[in-house]
C-alpha positions as YAML, in Angstrom:
chain: A
units: angstrom
residues:
- id: 1
  name: MET
  ca: [0.13, 0.01, 0.07]
- id: 2
  name: ARG
  ca: [1.49, 3.36, -0.76]
- id: 3
  name: VAL
  ca: [-0.01, 6.73, 0.77]
- id: 4
  name: ASP
  ca: [-2.74, 8.67, -0.87]
- id: 5
  name: TYR
  ca: [-1.08, 12.28, -0.02]
- id: 6
  name: THR
  ca: [-4.78, 14.11, -1.10]
- id: 7
  name: LEU
  ca: [-6.28, 11.67, 0.99]
- id: 8
  name: LEU
  ca: [-4.11, 11.64, 3.39]
- id: 9
  name: THR
  ca: [-3.89, 15.72, 3.62]
- id: 10
  name: LYS
  ca: [-7.12, 16.10, 3.38]
- id: 11
  name: THR
  ca: [-8.02, 13.21, 6.05]
- id: 12
  name: ILE
  ca: [-4.78, 15.42, 8.44]
- id: 13
  name: ASP
  ca: [-6.39, 18.77, 7.88]
- id: 14
  name: ALA
  ca: [-9.94, 18.37, 8.88]
- id: 15
  name: LEU
  ca: [-8.93, 15.93, 11.56]
- id: 16
  name: ILE
  ca: [-6.52, 18.71, 13.53]
- id: 17
  name: ASP
  ca: [-9.35, 21.40, 11.92]
- id: 18
  name: GLY
  ca: [-9.10, 23.88, 14.68]
- id: 19
  name: GLU
  ca: [-6.10, 22.63, 17.53]
- id: 20
  name: THR
  ca: [-4.39, 24.98, 18.16]
- id: 21
  name: ASP
  ca: [-1.91, 22.07, 20.88]
- id: 22
  name: PRO
  ca: [0.79, 21.28, 19.14]
- id: 23
  name: ILE
  ca: [1.66, 17.66, 21.04]
- id: 24
  name: ALA
  ca: [-2.28, 16.54, 19.83]
- id: 25
  name: LYS
  ca: [-1.15, 17.08, 16.72]
- id: 26
  name: MET
  ca: [1.25, 15.31, 16.77]
- id: 27
  name: ALA
  ca: [-0.25, 12.42, 18.15]
- id: 28
  name: THR
  ca: [-3.11, 12.88, 15.27]
- id: 29
  name: ILE
  ca: [0.16, 13.17, 12.12]
- id: 30
  name: ALA
  ca: [2.11, 10.08, 13.81]
- id: 31
  name: CYS
  ca: [-0.62, 7.69, 13.65]
- id: 32
  name: ASP
  ca: [-2.43, 8.66, 10.42]
- id: 33
  name: VAL
  ca: [0.84, 8.56, 7.99]
- id: 34
  name: HIS
  ca: [1.58, 5.83, 10.18]
- id: 35
  name: HIS
  ca: [-0.96, 3.88, 8.52]
- id: 36
  name: SER
  ca: [-1.06, 5.26, 5.35]
- id: 37
  name: ASP
  ca: [1.62, 3.22, 3.82]
- id: 38
  name: ASP
  ca: [3.56, -0.36, 4.48]
- id: 39
  name: ARG
  ca: [6.49, 1.58, 4.16]
- id: 40
  name: PHE
  ca: [6.55, 3.49, 7.32]
- id: 41
  name: ASP
  ca: [7.55, 0.85, 10.25]
- id: 42
  name: TRP
  ca: [8.46, 4.08, 12.64]
- id: 43
  name: THR
  ca: [6.90, 7.58, 12.34]
- id: 44
  name: GLY
  ca: [7.47, 10.34, 15.10]
- id: 45
  name: PHE
  ca: [8.38, 13.46, 16.81]
- id: 46
  name: TYR
  ca: [11.21, 14.32, 18.16]
- id: 47
  name: ARG
  ca: [10.55, 17.37, 19.88]
- id: 48
  name: VAL
  ca: [13.11, 20.63, 20.34]
- id: 49
  name: VAL
  ca: [13.26, 20.58, 24.55]
- id: 50
  name: ALA
  ca: [16.10, 23.14, 24.89]
- id: 51
  name: PRO
  ca: [18.38, 24.59, 23.17]
- id: 52
  name: GLU
  ca: [20.09, 22.23, 20.65]
- id: 53
  name: LEU
  ca: [18.58, 19.23, 21.89]
- id: 54
  name: LEU
  ca: [15.39, 16.94, 20.78]
- id: 55
  name: LYS
  ca: [12.86, 14.33, 23.21]
- id: 56
  name: ILE
  ca: [10.87, 12.27, 22.12]
- id: 57
  name: GLY
  ca: [6.94, 13.11, 21.32]
- id: 58
  name: PRO
  ca: [4.38, 11.64, 20.08]
- id: 59
  name: TYR
  ca: [4.85, 8.71, 17.78]
- id: 60
  name: GLN
  ca: [3.85, 4.88, 16.43]
- id: 61
  name: GLY
  ca: [5.60, 1.70, 16.38]
- id: 62
  name: GLY
  ca: [8.38, 1.05, 19.02]
- id: 63
  name: HIS
  ca: [10.41, 2.52, 21.56]
- id: 64
  name: GLY
  ca: [12.53, 5.20, 20.21]
- id: 65
  name: CYS
  ca: [15.57, 7.07, 21.42]
- id: 66
  name: LEU
  ca: [14.52, 9.35, 24.30]
- id: 67
  name: VAL
  ca: [16.95, 12.19, 23.60]
- id: 68
  name: ILE
  ca: [19.02, 13.38, 20.29]
- id: 69
  name: PRO
  ca: [20.96, 16.09, 20.47]
- id: 70
  name: PHE
  ca: [21.49, 18.46, 17.21]
- id: 71
  name: SER
  ca: [25.02, 17.03, 16.98]
- id: 72
  name: LYS
  ca: [24.32, 13.56, 16.84]
- id: 73
  name: GLY
  ca: [22.33, 11.51, 13.28]
- id: 74
  name: VAL
  ca: [19.85, 11.87, 10.92]
- id: 75
  name: CYS
  ca: [17.66, 13.77, 13.40]
- id: 76
  name: GLY
  ca: [19.76, 16.20, 14.48]
- id: 77
  name: ALA
  ca: [21.30, 16.68, 11.29]
- id: 78
  name: ALA
  ca: [17.11, 18.34, 9.96]
- id: 79
  name: ALA
  ca: [17.06, 20.52, 13.20]
- id: 80
  name: ARG
  ca: [20.39, 21.64, 12.88]
- id: 81
  name: GLU
  ca: [20.35, 22.53, 9.69]
- id: 82
  name: ASN
  ca: [16.87, 23.05, 9.03]
- id: 83
  name: ARG
  ca: [16.31, 21.23, 5.61]
- id: 84
  name: VAL
  ca: [14.54, 17.34, 4.92]
- id: 85
  name: GLN
  ca: [17.13, 14.51, 5.37]
- id: 86
  name: LEU
  ca: [16.40, 11.85, 2.87]
- id: 87
  name: VAL
  ca: [18.75, 8.53, 3.58]
- id: 88
  name: ASP
  ca: [18.21, 6.01, 1.38]
- id: 89
  name: ASP
  ca: [21.17, 3.46, 3.67]
- id: 90
  name: VAL
  ca: [21.54, 4.49, 7.37]
- id: 91
  name: HIS
  ca: [24.52, 2.39, 7.84]
- id: 92
  name: ALA
  ca: [26.44, 5.04, 5.81]
- id: 93
  name: PHE
  ca: [24.77, 8.24, 7.10]
- id: 94
  name: PRO
  ca: [27.90, 9.06, 9.35]
- id: 95
  name: GLY
  ca: [27.08, 9.35, 13.10]
- id: 96
  name: HIS
  ca: [23.33, 7.42, 12.73]
- id: 97
  name: ILE
  ca: [21.87, 6.94, 15.76]
- id: 98
  name: ALA
  ca: [20.15, 3.00, 15.59]
- id: 99
  name: CYS
  ca: [16.70, 3.15, 17.95]
- id: 100
  name: SER
  ca: [16.32, 0.14, 16.06]
- id: 101
  name: SER
  ca: [17.86, -3.02, 14.38]
- id: 102
  name: THR
  ca: [15.80, -2.90, 11.35]
- id: 103
  name: THR
  ca: [15.53, 0.38, 10.11]
- id: 104
  name: LEU
  ca: [17.75, 0.55, 6.48]
- id: 105
  name: SER
  ca: [16.54, 3.67, 5.20]
- id: 106
  name: GLU
  ca: [14.91, 7.16, 6.93]
- id: 107
  name: ILE
  ca: [13.61, 10.17, 5.96]
- id: 108
  name: VAL
  ca: [13.75, 13.20, 8.86]
- id: 109
  name: LEU
  ca: [11.74, 17.16, 7.98]
- id: 110
  name: PRO
  ca: [11.60, 19.86, 10.32]
- id: 111
  name: VAL
  ca: [8.83, 21.11, 11.78]
- id: 112
  name: ARG
  ca: [8.67, 24.63, 11.92]
- id: 113
  name: ASP
  ca: [6.56, 27.42, 13.12]
- id: 114
  name: CYS
  ca: [4.92, 30.15, 12.06]
- id: 115
  name: ALA
  ca: [8.31, 32.18, 12.43]
- id: 116
  name: GLY
  ca: [10.28, 29.70, 11.09]
- id: 117
  name: ASN
  ca: [12.14, 28.38, 13.73]
- id: 118
  name: VAL
  ca: [12.30, 24.23, 14.41]
- id: 119
  name: ILE
  ca: [9.94, 23.13, 17.03]
- id: 120
  name: ALA
  ca: [10.35, 19.31, 15.75]
- id: 121
  name: VAL
  ca: [11.57, 16.68, 13.80]
- id: 122
  name: PHE
  ca: [9.26, 14.40, 11.78]
- id: 123
  name: ASP
  ca: [11.00, 11.12, 11.88]
- id: 124
  name: ILE
  ca: [9.88, 8.04, 9.40]
- id: 125
  name: ASP
  ca: [12.23, 4.78, 9.85]
- id: 126
  name: SER
  ca: [11.85, 1.97, 7.03]
- id: 127
  name: ASN
  ca: [13.61, -1.50, 7.62]
- id: 128
  name: GLN
  ca: [13.33, -1.16, 3.18]
- id: 129
  name: PRO
  ca: [16.35, -0.19, 1.24]
- id: 130
  name: ALA
  ca: [15.85, 3.53, -0.25]
- id: 131
  name: ALA
  ca: [12.10, 3.28, 1.55]
- id: 132
  name: PHE
  ca: [11.45, 7.50, 0.27]
- id: 133
  name: THR
  ca: [11.47, 9.75, -2.37]
- id: 134
  name: SER
  ca: [11.73, 13.35, -2.83]
- id: 135
  name: ASP
  ca: [7.66, 13.17, -3.44]
- id: 136
  name: ASP
  ca: [6.88, 12.25, -0.08]
- id: 137
  name: ALA
  ca: [9.79, 14.67, 1.39]
- id: 138
  name: GLU
  ca: [7.59, 17.79, -0.69]
- id: 139
  name: GLN
  ca: [4.22, 16.27, 0.09]
- id: 140
  name: LEU
  ca: [5.24, 15.13, 4.12]
- id: 141
  name: GLN
  ca: [6.41, 18.70, 4.23]
- id: 142
  name: LYS
  ca: [3.24, 20.32, 2.89]
- id: 143
  name: ILE
  ca: [0.86, 18.79, 5.27]
- id: 144
  name: LEU
  ca: [3.96, 19.86, 8.70]
- id: 145
  name: ASP
  ca: [4.22, 23.21, 7.06]
- id: 146
  name: ARG
  ca: [-0.16, 23.43, 7.21]
- id: 147
  name: ALA
  ca: [-0.75, 21.70, 10.62]
- id: 148
  name: PHE
  ca: [2.42, 23.92, 12.42]
- id: 149
  name: ALA
  ca: [3.41, 27.16, 10.54]
- id: 150
  name: ASN
  ca: [0.48, 28.47, 9.97]
...
C-alpha cells in the first residue's frame, strides 16, 4: 500500500482543524501517517526541548531514542540544518543513531512554527532500503507546514 497524499492531507486537515495544541497535532499526524503506507515502520516526532536538544514526542511503532542532540544522527542533522534529510542507507550516514536494528532507510523533516523556527522534527524509519522519495519529502513537508506554520 502506497500513501495517497491527497487523501492523507484532507484527513489530517479535518482531524486537526481548530486544534492549537502542538502535541495533539503531532499525535494525530504520527498516527495517520504511520498507517498510510507499508513502508513506514516507525513514525514520530522529536521535539526541541532545550537549545540543541531533541526529546521524543508522539510516535507510532517500537520504542524510539529518548533524547537526541542536534549534533548526532539524522534527526539532529534535520534540526541543525533546518532541512529534510532523505537517507537511502542509514548505515552509510555518518553518526547515525541506531534506535532500531531493523531500520535501513529514513526521512526526517523539520517542523517549523509560523516564524520559521524549528520546534521539532518528524522522523519516519523503514526496514526497506531507499524507501523514501523526493515526492515523499515534498508532500510530507506540505502537511507539516500546513499543520504547524499557519
